[in-house]
C-alpha positions, 0 to 999 in steps of 0.5 A: 482439516478439509473444512479449514481449507474450504473456509480459507478458499472462501475468504480468498475468493471473497477478498479477490472479488472485493479487490475486483469490485474496488478497482472497477468501481473507481471512475478512472480519468479518460483521455490524455492526462497532464504530463508530469515532469521530474521537476514537478515530482521533486517540487511535490516531494521536497517542496519549493521555497514556500513549502516543505514537501512530503519527503519527511512524511513519506520517510516516516510512513516507510519507517513505520511500515518497516517496523510493523513488518519486522514486529509481525515477523518477530511475533509470528516466529515459532520458538524452538523448545 
């Protein structure tokens, strides 16, 4: 049982290290960023007269993630005998 805990701890530290390396490896923009207004966000999400936007795509991805989480919970649940 102790060996199992050591292995879990090792992989947890490895995952944390990978996360830190991924965040520090990104070249973040420096200086002032462009101001984003609510109007710009709404144009991107819902589109304007010439484009349809991304709202439907975001909704479908969210629904897919919800179904995946519920399926994972269902599969992980132990049955009582």
